[in-house]
C-alpha positions as CSV (number, residue, x, y, z in Angstrom):
1,X,-11.2,4.1,14.7
2,X,-7.5,4.1,13.7
3,X,-5.3,1.2,12.6
4,X,-7.2,0.0,9.6
5,X,-4.1,-0.4,7.4
6,X,-1.5,-3.2,7.1
7,X,1.8,-3.4,5.3
8,X,4.8,-1.2,4.5
9,X,5.8,-0.7,0.8
10,X,2.8,-2.9,-0.3
11,X,0.0,-1.5,2.0
12,X,-3.7,-1.9,2.1
13,X,-6.5,-0.3,4.1
14,X,-10.0,-1.8,4.5
15,X,-13.2,0.1,5.0
16,X,-17.0,-0.6,5.6
17,X,-19.1,-2.4,8.0
18,X,-21.0,-5.7,7.9
19,X,-24.4,-4.2,7.4
20,X,-23.4,-1.0,5.5
21,X,-24.0,-0.5,1.8
22,X,-20.6,-1.8,0.8
23,X,-17.1,-2.9,2.0
24,X,-13.8,-2.6,0.3
25,X,-10.0,-2.0,0.3
26,X,-7.5,0.5,-1.0
27,X,-4.2,-1.1,-2.0
28,X,-1.2,1.2,-2.2
29,X,2.3,0.5,-3.4
30,X,1.4,-2.0,-6.2
31,X,4.0,-1.7,-9.0
32,X,2.8,-0.4,-12.3
33,X,2.3,-2.4,-15.5
34,X,1.0,-5.6,-14.0
35,X,-2.0,-7.3,-15.6
36,X,-5.0,-7.0,-13.3
37,X,-8.8,-7.2,-13.7
38,X,-11.8,-8.2,-11.6
39,X,-11.4,-11.7,-13.1
40,X,-8.1,-12.0,-11.3
41,X,-9.7,-11.2,-8.0
42,X,-13.2,-12.9,-8.1
43,X,-12.1,-16.6,-7.9
44,X,-10.4,-15.9,-4.5
45,X,-13.5,-14.2,-3.2
46,X,-15.7,-17.0,-4.4
47,X,-13.7,-19.4,-2.2
48,X,-14.5,-17.2,0.9
49,X,-18.1,-16.4,-0.2
50,X,-20.8,-17.3,2.4
51,X,-23.7,-19.6,1.7
52,X,-21.8,-22.1,-0.4
53,X,-22.6,-25.1,1.9
54,X,-24.7,-25.9,5.0
55,X,-21.5,-25.6,7.0
56,X,-21.2,-21.8,6.6
57,X,-23.5,-18.8,7.2
58,X,-26.5,-18.8,4.9
59,X,-26.1,-15.1,4.2
60,X,-26.3,-14.8,0.4
61,X,-23.7,-12.4,-0.8
62,X,-22.3,-12.7,-4.4
63,X,-19.2,-10.8,-3.3
64,X,-18.7,-9.3,-6.8
65,X,-15.7,-7.0,-6.7
66,X,-15.4,-3.7,-8.7
67,X,-12.0,-2.0,-9.4
68,X,-12.6,1.7,-9.0
69,X,-9.1,3.1,-9.6
70,X,-5.5,2.2,-10.1
71,X,-6.0,0.2,-13.3
72,X,-6.1,1.4,-16.9
73,X,-6.6,-0.8,-19.9
74,X,-6.0,-3.9,-17.8
75,X,-2.8,-2.8,-16.3
76,X,-1.9,-1.4,-12.8
77,X,-0.9,2.3,-13.0
78,X,1.1,2.4,-9.7
79,X,-1.6,4.6,-8.0
80,X,-3.9,3.4,-5.3
81,X,-6.2,0.5,-6.3
82,X,-9.6,0.9,-4.9
83,X,-11.8,-2.2,-4.6
84,X,-15.5,-2.3,-3.7
85,X,-17.8,-5.2,-2.7
86,X,-21.5,-4.4,-2.2
87,X,-23.4,-5.9,0.7
88,X,-26.8,-7.1,-0.6
89,X,-28.2,-9.5,2.1
90,X,-28.2,-7.7,5.5
91,X,-30.7,-8.6,8.1
92,X,-30.1,-5.9,10.8
93,X,-33.3,-6.8,12.7
94,X,-31.6,-10.1,13.7
95,X,-29.3,-8.0,16.0
96,X,-31.9,-6.2,18.2
97,X,-30.8,-8.3,21.2
98,X,-27.1,-7.6,20.5
99,X,-27.8,-3.9,20.8
100,X,-29.1,-4.4,24.4
101,X,-26.7,-7.0,25.7
102,X,-23.1,-8.1,25.0
103,X,-22.2,-11.4,23.4
104,X,-19.5,-13.2,25.4
105,X,-16.4,-13.8,23.4
106,X,-17.4,-11.2,20.8
107,X,-16.0,-7.6,20.5
108,X,-19.3,-6.0,21.7
109,X,-18.2,-5.0,25.2
110,X,-14.7,-4.2,24.1
111,X,-15.9,-1.8,21.4
112,X,-18.2,-0.1,23.9
113,X,-15.4,0.2,26.5
114,X,-13.1,1.8,23.9
115,X,-15.3,4.1,21.9
116,X,-18.4,4.5,24.1
117,X,-20.4,3.6,21.0
118,X,-20.7,0.6,18.6
119,X,-22.5,-0.6,15.6
120,X,-24.4,-3.8,16.7
121,X,-25.6,-4.8,13.2
122,X,-23.6,-7.9,12.5
123,X,-20.8,-6.5,14.7
124,X,-19.9,-3.7,12.4
125,X,-16.2,-3.6,11.8
126,X,-15.6,-6.6,14.1
127,X,-17.6,-8.8,11.8
128,X,-15.7,-11.5,9.7
129,X,-17.5,-9.8,6.8
130,X,-14.6,-7.4,6.7
131,X,-12.2,-10.2,5.7
132,X,-13.7,-10.2,2.1
133,X,-11.8,-6.9,1.7
134,X,-8.6,-8.7,2.8
135,X,-9.2,-11.5,0.3
136,X,-9.6,-8.9,-2.5
137,X,-6.5,-7.1,-1.5
138,X,-4.6,-10.4,-1.3
139,X,-5.6,-11.2,-4.9
140,X,-3.8,-8.1,-5.9
141,X,-0.8,-9.2,-3.9
142,X,-0.7,-12.5,-5.7
143,X,-0.1,-10.6,-9.0
144,X,3.0,-9.1,-7.4
145,X,4.4,-12.5,-6.5
146,X,3.6,-14.9,-9.4
147,X,6.6,-17.1,-8.4
148,X,5.0,-18.1,-5.1
149,X,2.2,-20.7,-4.6
150,X,0.2,-20.3,-1.5
151,X,-2.1,-23.0,-0.2
152,X,-4.2,-23.0,3.0
153,X,-6.2,-26.0,4.4
154,X,-7.7,-27.2,7.6
155,X,-5.7,-29.7,9.7
156,X,-8.1,-30.0,12.6
157,X,-11.8,-29.2,13.3
158,X,-13.6,-29.6,16.6
159,X,-10.5,-31.3,18.1
160,X,-10.4,-34.0,15.3
161,X,-7.1,-33.9,13.5
162,X,-6.5,-34.9,9.9
163,X,-4.0,-37.7,9.0
164,X,-1.0,-36.1,7.2
165,X,-0.2,-39.5,5.7
166,X,-3.4,-39.1,3.7
167,X,-2.6,-35.6,2.5
168,X,-4.0,-35.1,-1.0
169,X,-3.7,-31.5,-2.5
170,X,-6.5,-32.1,-4.9
171,X,-8.9,-33.1,-2.2
172,X,-8.7,-29.5,-0.7
173,X,-11.0,-28.3,-3.5
174,X,-13.3,-31.2,-3.3
175,X,-14.9,-30.7,0.0
176,X,-16.4,-27.7,1.9
177,X,-13.7,-27.8,4.6
178,X,-10.6,-27.1,2.5
179,X,-9.4,-30.4,4.0
180,X,-6.7,-32.5,2.2
181,X,-7.9,-35.7,3.9
182,X,-11.2,-37.1,2.6
183,X,-11.6,-39.4,5.7
184,X,-11.2,-36.5,8.1
185,X,-13.5,-34.3,6.1
186,X,-16.3,-36.9,6.6
187,X,-15.6,-37.0,10.3
188,X,-15.7,-33.2,10.4
189,X,-19.0,-33.2,8.6
190,X,-20.7,-35.3,11.2
191,X,-19.2,-33.3,14.1
192,X,-20.2,-30.0,12.7
193,X,-23.7,-31.2,11.9
194,X,-24.0,-32.2,15.5
195,X,-22.8,-28.9,16.8
196,X,-24.9,-26.9,14.4
197,X,-28.1,-28.7,15.3
198,X,-27.3,-28.2,19.0
199,X,-27.0,-24.5,18.4
200,X,-23.3,-24.5,19.2
201,X,-20.0,-24.1,17.2
202,X,-16.5,-25.6,16.8
203,X,-13.0,-24.3,16.6
204,X,-10.3,-25.2,14.0
205,X,-6.7,-25.1,13.0
206,X,-5.7,-23.9,9.6
207,X,-2.2,-24.5,8.0
208,X,-0.8,-22.5,5.2
209,X,2.3,-23.2,3.0
210,X,4.0,-20.9,0.6
211,X,6.4,-22.4,-1.9
212,X,8.7,-20.6,-4.2
213,X,9.7,-17.9,-1.8
214,X,13.3,-17.0,-2.5
215,X,16.0,-17.1,0.2
216,X,16.6,-13.6,1.5
217,X,13.1,-12.1,1.7
218,X,12.4,-10.6,5.2
219,X,14.7,-8.7,7.6
220,X,16.4,-9.1,10.9
221,X,15.0,-8.0,14.3
222,X,12.0,-5.8,13.9
223,X,10.8,-6.7,10.5
224,X,11.3,-10.5,10.7
225,X,9.3,-12.3,8.0
226,X,7.9,-14.7,10.6
227,X,6.8,-11.9,12.9
228,X,5.0,-10.2,10.0
229,X,3.3,-13.5,9.2
230,X,2.3,-14.0,12.8
231,X,0.9,-10.4,13.0
232,X,-1.0,-10.9,9.8
233,X,-2.6,-14.1,10.8
234,X,-3.2,-13.1,14.4
235,X,-5.2,-10.1,13.1
236,X,-7.8,-12.4,11.5
237,X,-11.1,-12.7,13.3
238,X,-11.2,-15.4,16.0
239,X,-7.6,-16.4,15.8
240,X,-6.1,-17.0,19.2
241,X,-2.7,-18.6,18.3
242,X,-0.2,-18.7,15.5
243,X,2.7,-21.1,14.9
244,X,5.6,-21.0,12.4
245,X,7.1,-24.3,11.4
246,X,7.0,-26.7,14.4
247,X,5.9,-23.8,16.6
248,X,5.3,-24.9,20.2
249,X,6.3,-28.4,19.2
250,X,9.9,-27.1,18.9
251,X,10.0,-26.6,22.6
252,X,9.7,-30.3,23.1
253,X,12.7,-31.3,20.9
254,X,16.4,-31.5,21.5
255,X,18.7,-29.2,19.6
256,X,20.0,-31.8,17.3
257,X,16.4,-32.9,16.5
258,X,15.3,-29.4,15.8
259,X,18.1,-28.5,13.5
260,X,17.3,-28.0,9.9
261,X,20.4,-29.9,8.7
262,X,22.0,-29.0,5.4
263,X,24.0,-30.7,2.7
264,X,25.4,-29.2,-0.6
265,X,22.8,-28.8,-3.3
266,X,23.2,-29.2,-7.0
267,X,22.4,-25.6,-7.8
268,X,24.8,-24.0,-5.2
269,X,22.0,-23.5,-2.7
270,X,21.9,-25.9,0.3
271,X,19.8,-29.0,0.4
272,X,17.8,-28.9,3.6
273,X,17.1,-32.2,5.3
274,X,14.3,-30.8,7.5
275,X,12.1,-27.7,7.9
276,X,11.4,-27.4,11.6
277,X,11.8,-23.6,11.4
278,X,9.0,-23.2,8.8
279,X,11.1,-21.6,6.0
280,X,12.7,-18.8,8.0
281,X,15.9,-18.3,10.0
282,X,16.8,-15.0,11.8
283,X,13.6,-13.5,10.3
284,X,14.7,-14.1,6.7
285,X,13.4,-16.7,4.2
286,X,15.7,-19.7,3.7
287,X,14.2,-20.8,0.4
288,X,12.3,-23.6,2.0
289,X,8.5,-23.6,2.1
290,X,7.0,-21.1,4.5
291,X,4.7,-23.0,6.9
292,X,2.3,-21.2,9.2
293,X,-0.6,-22.5,11.4
294,X,-3.3,-20.6,13.2
295,X,-5.8,-21.7,15.8
296,X,-9.4,-20.3,15.7
297,X,-11.8,-20.3,18.6
298,X,-15.4,-21.5,18.2
299,X,-17.8,-19.0,16.8
300,X,-19.0,-16.7,19.6
301,X,-22.4,-16.0,18.1
302,X,-24.4,-19.2,19.0
303,X,-28.0,-20.2,19.7
304,X,-27.1,-21.7,23.0
305,X,-28.0,-19.3,25.9
306,X,-25.0,-17.8,27.5
307,X,-24.7,-15.7,30.7
308,X,-23.8,-12.1,30.1
309,X,-24.7,-8.5,31.0
310,X,-26.8,-5.9,29.3
311,X,-25.6,-2.4,28.5
312,X,-26.9,-1.2,31.8
313,X,-24.7,-3.7,33.6
314,X,-27.5,-6.1,34.6
315,X,-27.2,-9.9,34.5
316,X,-29.0,-11.5,31.6
317,X,-28.7,-14.4,29.1
318,X,-28.2,-14.0,25.4
319,X,-29.1,-16.1,22.4
320,X,-27.5,-14.8,19.2
321,X,-30.0,-15.1,16.4
322,X,-29.2,-14.6,12.7
323,X,-27.0,-16.4,10.3
324,X,-23.5,-17.4,11.5
325,X,-20.8,-19.8,10.7
326,X,-20.8,-22.9,13.0
327,X,-17.1,-23.0,12.4
328,X,-15.3,-19.8,11.3
329,X,-12.2,-21.8,10.6
330,X,-13.6,-23.1,7.3
331,X,-13.8,-19.8,5.5
332,X,-10.6,-18.6,7.3
333,X,-8.5,-20.7,4.9
334,X,-8.9,-18.2,1.9
335,X,-8.4,-15.3,4.3
336,X,-5.2,-16.8,5.7
337,X,-3.9,-17.3,2.1
338,X,-4.7,-13.6,1.4
339,X,-2.8,-12.4,4.5
340,X,0.2,-14.5,3.7
341,X,0.2,-13.2,0.1
342,X,0.1,-9.6,1.4
343,X,3.1,-10.1,3.7
344,X,5.1,-11.8,1.0
345,X,4.3,-9.1,-1.6
346,X,5.5,-6.5,0.9
347,X,8.6,-8.6,1.6
348,X,9.4,-8.9,-2.1
349,X,9.2,-5.1,-2.7
350,X,11.3,-4.4,0.5
351,X,14.0,-6.9,-0.7
352,X,14.1,-5.2,-4.2
353,X,14.3,-1.8,-2.5
354,X,17.2,-2.7,-0.2
355,X,19.3,-5.0,-2.3
356,X,18.1,-4.4,-5.9
357,X,17.2,-8.1,-6.3
C-alpha cells in the first residue's frame, strides 16, 4: 500500500493497523532545537482517546505515546521523529462476519477490489484507529507553530445544528461532543442515545478555526493553502465534504455581499469587515482566522441489518458486531485540529524557505 505520507517540508508517515501490536507515525522535517516530550503530545491524544463517554466506542485504549527517535535531552534534533502507540484492547473475534461479507459504506469491498486481500480485523488500515497517529504527529506540528491557536468543535450532529449566538468557547471542553453550545449538546445527547439504542448511527459537521496565522502563508495555484487544508480534512475517515469560509453558501450570495471588505488598520495591515473567504485569498493566508468545516457521514459499522454481498458475490445481510462510535464526528474534532496543524506547520516552513520570513 502506497501513499501513507502527507506534507512537503513538514511531512509525516503513519504505520500500523487497528488490531496490530501498535500504530505510529514518523515525522520528518521538524526543525531542530524545539522543546518536545511525550507530555507535549499526550494531552491531544487524550482528547481523541476512545471509551471516554457512552457516546464513543468502548474500546479501552490508553493511547500512551512513546518518542523513539528524533529527540535528545528534550529537544528535537532535526532528524525523523518516530512516535509509537501500543494497541492493548483488540477483539479480533468480533470481525469474523466482516471477513466473510462486506460492510456497505466501509472500505471492505474497495480494499479487496484494489489489493485482492485485506485485513478484516477492525478494518486494518481503513480503521479510524489510524487517526491516533495523525493526532500524535499534529502535536509535533503545534510545537512548530506556537503563534497559532487551533480549535475544532461540532456545529451539527444528526441534522441538529448548534446556535452560533450561544457560542461559548469554554463549553467545548465541558461536554463529550466538543460543542460550544450547551443547549445543542443536550439535544445531541438525546438524539445519539436514541440512535445508539436502535443500533444505528448519526453524522456530524465539524468546524475548525485557526487564529494567529500570518498573512502570506500558502502559495498560488497548485499549493494553495485552502486546497491543502481541504485535502488534509478530506483524507480523514468518513469525511464526505469540506468547506472553506462560507463554502457552498458563497454560491448563494451576490458579489458585493461575498466581498471581504477592507479599511485601513492601525498597524498598517488592513482591517477586514468580513471573512467570507475563510482566511485565504488566491490560496494565500490573509491574516484573518482560517475557517474550515467538514461533513462526516454516519458510522458504517452498525447493528442494524444491511443488505450486502459476501466475498463469493452472494446476497446476504450483515450486522456489524464489536465496539464502534455511534457518531464518528465526535472524536473527529481532535483529528481535524491535528490535520490543520500539520498543514500550517508545512506552510510556515515553506514560507520561511521561499521568502526568509
